[in-house]
N, C-alpha and C positions, 0 to 999 in steps of 0.2 A: 504494500500500500504506500502511496506517495504522501510525504508530509505536506500539510497545508501551509501555504505561504502566509507570512505575517501581514496583517493589514497595514502595519506601519512602514512597509517597504515603499520606497519612493517610486513613482511612475517612471517608465522609460521615456527619455527625451528623444525627439526625432528632429534632425536638421531639416528645416524648410525655409523657403524664402517666399512669404505670402504677404501681399499688401493687406492692411487692416486699418481699423479706426479705433484708437484707444483714447478715450476722453476722461477727464477728471470729473467725478460726480458733482463736486461742489460748485464748479463754474462752467461745466460742459466745454472745457477747452481741450483741443486736440493736443496730446502729449507724445504720441508715437504713431508711426504709420507702417511698420514692417515687423513681421514675426520672424525671429531668427531660429528659435527652436520651440517645439510644442510637445506637450504631453497631456494626458487626461487630467492631470492635476493643476496645470498652469502653463505659462509660456514665458519666453524671454523675448522682449521687444526692443527695438531701437530704430533709428536714433531717437533719443528721448529728451524732452524738456525736463527741467528740474521739478521733481516731486518728492514728497516725503515718504519714508517707509511707514506703512500702515494706512495710507490714504486709500479711499474707495475709488475704484475705476470701473468704467463701463467699456466692455470690449465687444467688437463686432468684426467678424472675419469669415471668409469663405472656407469651407472644409477643403483640405488640400487636394483631394481627388474628385469628389462629387460636386464641389462648387456650391453646395447648399450653405447659406449664411447661418452662422451661429452667433447668437447674442448672449452675453453672460455678464455677471458682475464679478469683480475680482478685487483683491487687495494687493497693494505693493508690498512684496515680501523682501525685496532686495533692490538697492540702487547701485549699479555699477558705474564708476566714474571713469573707467579706462586707465587707471593708474597701476593696477596690479599686473604681474606677469601673466600673459595670455589674454589680457583684455586690451582691446584696441580702440574702443569707442564707448561712449556712454550708452547704457542700456538699463532696462527695468526688468526685474524678475517678478512676475505676477502669479498669484495663487488664486485659482477659481474659488469663489465663495459657494458655488454649487451650480451644477449644470442640470437642466431639466432632463428627464429620461431620454427623450428623443435626441437632443443635442449630444448627450453623452454617447449614445449608441452610434450616431453618425461619426463622431470624433474617433471613437474606438475602432470602428470599421475602416476608416480612412488611414489612421496611424498604423494599423496592422499591415498595410501594404507599403509602408515607408521604412527603410532601414534605420536603426537607431543611430543617434549622434555618437561620434567618436568620443572617448573620454577626454576630459579637459587636462590641462597640465597638472602634474603632481605638485603638491605644495610641500615644501620642506619646512620642517620644524627645527628649532635650534638643536634639539637632541639628535635628530637625524644627521645634521651637518657635523656634529661632534663625532658621531660614530663613523661617518664617512671619512673624516679627516684622520681618525685613529687608524682606520684600515689602510689608508694611503700611506701613513707614516710607518707602518710596519707592525700592526697588531692591535687587537682590541684591548690588551692589558694596559696600554698607555692612556686610554681614554677613561678618565675617572667619572663614571656615570653614577649619579646619585640614586 
């Protein structure tokens, strides 16, 4: 028997280039117009005007394959400023507040036909750098790990 997958598992992201309309709920101002990657749980959009994490957003976009328009509400989960390694421009990470059953079905069926996005760059922690330096210098014994 196969083990059940945890519900806390993050949805798979899919690389897409889809025009969209992302507007801020409070003033109905357009803040982004292109989807960079998409999942059943949310999307990464850019280029983006400045918004705050936690702001409510209204999204409208065509399904990647079928072209059926999906409208949903979302919350800004992350603001990318383009300063970290692997980031090249400003973008917004949006988390859907809830898709209606039909929109979720359409999105799941469309994303099933699109390959997943490649993994992003690995992030190095200070401890990982210390271990790597110790290995390069000639052994793990010289790295005093706490």
